N, C-alpha and C positions, 0 to 999 in steps of 0.2 A: 504493499499500499505506499504511495507516496506521499509526502506530508500536500494541505492544501493550502489555501491563502498561496501565500507571497514565498512558501519556501520549496527547495526542490529537491530533489533525490540525493542534491548535494549537499543540502542544509543541515550543520550538526545539530544533535540535541542532546543530551543527558538522555541516557538512557540507564541509570538507574542499576537495577536489580541485574539485566540486562549483560552487565561485569563478569556473572558469576561461571557462565559458557566458559566466559575468557581464563577464568582461572583453573576452574576442573585442567580445560585444552593444555594451562599450559601447564600444570604440574604434571600432567601426562608426558606430556614431553619433556618435562629437565628429569623425571623418572628415566625413560629413555636413554639420557647422558647418565647415568648414578645405575647403583648397585639396587637403586632403593624398587619398590614395587605398592601396587595397591594393597599388600595386605603386611606389607609393612608398617609395628607400629611408629604413631608419631613424637613419643616419647622418644625411642632413639635416633629420630632425624634432627634432636631439639636439645642438644647437650646441655647448653648454657641456660636451661629452664629446667633441668633435674633439681634443685634446690629449691624451685618456687611450686613443682608438681603435686596435685591437689586431684588431678584428674582417673580417672581406669587407665593404668598405662597397655591396658591393650588394646585399645581405642588405634583403631592403624588409619592410612591416610586415605583409603577405601570410603572408610564410614565417615569421616570427616568432608570429604566430595560430596556422599551421596545422602546427607542431614543425616543420620544412621548413628549419630555417634554417642548420644546419653548423655552430652554435655549439660552441667548446671546451667538453664540459657536467662544468664544474669548479665551480663556486662551487656550495659547502655550506650546508644549513642553520643549522649551527654561524658560516661567511662570515657570512652575512646576519644573524644574530643579535647577531654581534659589530658591529653599526653603531650600534644603540639604534633608535632609537623616534622620534625627530625629526622633523621636519614634511617634512623634505631626504634622507628617507633612499632613498623612490623612486631619485631620481637617484643616492644612491650608491650602490645594490645595483645600479642599471641600468653606473656607471662600473667596477663589477666583474665583469660579465658581459660588456662588450665588453674591457676589460683582456684576457682568457683568451683572446682571440681568437679564430679559427674553426679546426675538424677538418677540414673540408671544405666545397667549394662551396657556396651555398644550393643547398636545391631535388632534392640528388641522395642525398635518404632522410632519409626519415620516421625524428625518435628524439626521446622521450619526454627532454623537462628543462623542470626549471620556472623556467629561465633562461630561455626562452622568454618566460614569466610576467612574470617581473620586468622585462625592457623592455620589456614591452608594458602594463606600470604604468609604465611613463618614458613612455614617447612620448605615453599618455592623461593625463599630467601636462602633458606640452609643450603637448598642444594646446587642453586647454582653459583654461590658464594656471591653475591653481588642484591642489590635491594629488589625488591619487587614490582616496584617501576621499570628497571635496567633490564630484568629478565624477562617480562611480558615482553618489550620491547626486541629484545635480544631471543625471545622461544616464535612469536605471531605477528605482534607490528609489522617490525622490518619486513621477514622473509613474504610475509603474505600483503605487503603493498597495501599497509591500511593503513595508509599514509593522512585520512582526513580523525583516524579515532584515536586518542586523548586524553589525559590525565586535566589538561587545561584548559580552560575551557574560553574556546575562539572567542573573537569577537562578533563574528557571522553567529554565533550561537542561538539559534530560535530563540524568541522570550516568552516563556513560560506563562502562560497567564492562569490563573484561580480566580472561580469571584471578580473576573474583570479588570483583576490587577496583575503586575505583573510581578510576581512574588521571592524573596531575595533566598537566594542557596546559595549557602557554604558547606563542601562537605571537605572533611578533617581528612588532610592524608590514612590516619590508619586505618577508615573504615573503603581505602580503597578495594581492597577484595571482594570484600561485597559488592562494592556499586557504585566506584566513581568516573568511570568513564562516558566521554562526551565521544556520538560517531555519529554516524549518518546512513539513510536508507541503503545506497553502494555501498558504505563499507558492510553491514552486516550481511547484504545478500554475499557479499564475498568471503565473508568468516564463515557463516553458511556452506556455501559451494565446496568451499576448502575441507571446513569436519565433512562432506557429501562424499568428496573423491578419496580420503583417508581409510578406504573399509579397516584398518586394524584399530585402529583413531575411535571414528566411529561404532565399531563395536561395544567397544568400552563401556563409550558413555550413554549409548543406549542398551545398555543392559541392565535389567530388570535387579536394580538391590535393596529392595524394600518387602516387605513382609505381606502374605495374602490380605490378609488385618488391617494392615497400614491404612493411614489416610490419604496415602497420594501411592500414586506409580512413578517411582522416579527414579533416578540413572545418577550418573555424574554431572550434577550441575541444569540437570533440566527435570523436567515429569515429563513423563513419557504415556502416549494413546494406547487405543487398543492394537491398531496396525502398527507401532512400532515409532508413531511421531512425537517429535520431540519439539516439547515449546516453553516459553516461559515468557514473565512480564518483570517488568523493573519501574516504578514509579517515584519518584520527588516529587513535592509542592509545585505545579505547574506544568510538568510532563506523565508522559506514560509511551513508555517501547513494550514492543512485547515481539515474538519474534520466533516461526516457528518453521519445521524442517520435516518432510515426507521422504523417507527415506526409502522409501521402495519406490517410490517414483522416482526423485530425483529433483526435489521440487524444491525451493525455499521462499519466504516469504515472513517479510515484518511492516510494523505499523506503526508509525511515531507520531504523536500525536502533542501538544504542549499546551495541556491543557492534563493534570489527572487524575480528570471525571471520564476519560476517552474508553476508557476499557472493554463496555458492553460493546462500544460500535465497533474497537481492533476484532478482537473474538468474533462477531459477524464476518466481517471483508477477510477473518484468516481461514473462520471454519469454511468460508464460501470456497476457497483456494483447492484443498484437501475432498470435502468433502463428495465430490460424484471420482475424484479417485479410488479413494477407502471404504464410503458407502457409512464412515462414517459422521455423526454430526461433535460434532469440539466445543460447541457454544459454549454451554454450562462447564462443560472442562475448562476452558481458555479464563472466561472470565471469573470461575470459582477461584481460581488460583492468584488468590489478589496481594503479592508482590509489598 
């Protein structure tokens, strides 16, 4: 879906939680360069946090990326913002997450919690031995030619409007692994096409990691539809972004809006894109997964 009004396919929007698939893919690509895998305990990758660790030590990288970690969901946006924007903030945020401990054993329940992706950002930082932003640039943004995707809002950013006003949106650096990117329709379609074109990578993000009684079918960074569709949306004041892949037909679709209330309409558009291909009605699922 190309943004309407004065926006174009190349107009940047804040994409909020659509950053999570980028983080999940970056983690997988970082693991390809190291001895780590999805079953590697997060504890083993972050030795500098061992003194603060109160979470379950069996927690794996895969369980963090699939939001089945069992971590106590207590670290707030305000907690993260208070840590500032230093180059070590990814690890500082991860320290807060593991200090909070676990609410249940890993793998027992899917629960949407940005703390999972704060921790994933630290894992990427440790595996790549560079900042999270540098790692994302090296692993995805530069090699996939996503030149309009950045953590720095450009001057051409579409002005987000809620209730007739343009809200001020500040986004702390420590939250970036869960939702900090700005991007365009063109770049998001390219990202989706790149994932679709890599069978091994696609298979890993598309594999359902949740239990049959979980509230969501979820892989690594994506919700998963009945025919293997991958979908997710992101929301910030003044913005809503939604992305869907249909791997069985090689289709990618994106909907960007300068309103946080646009998801119902975006769900209709993205559902129409895949309905004739799969026979599935995903309108309620896309709209209901309100990040």
